C-alpha positions, 0 to 999 in steps of 0.5 A: 500500500505504501509503495503504491502511495509513493508511486502515485505521489511521485507521478502526480508531482511530476505531472504538475511540475511538467505542466508548470514548467511548460506554462510558466517557463520555469520553476518558482518557489510557489511551484515547489510548494504546489508540487510538495502539497500535491505529492503529500495529498496524493499519498494521503488519499491513496493510503486512506483509500487502500 
């Protein structure tokens, strides 16, 4: 269960990071914060559902 949560969190964070880099042309502190929050939320959701 934890392994799936880690993989899902990393995938969601990567998708958000790619989107932000493409849209904003780079990475800012806000992007890093959003990526961290997205990864944490995804991991928590997967762990709670599993």
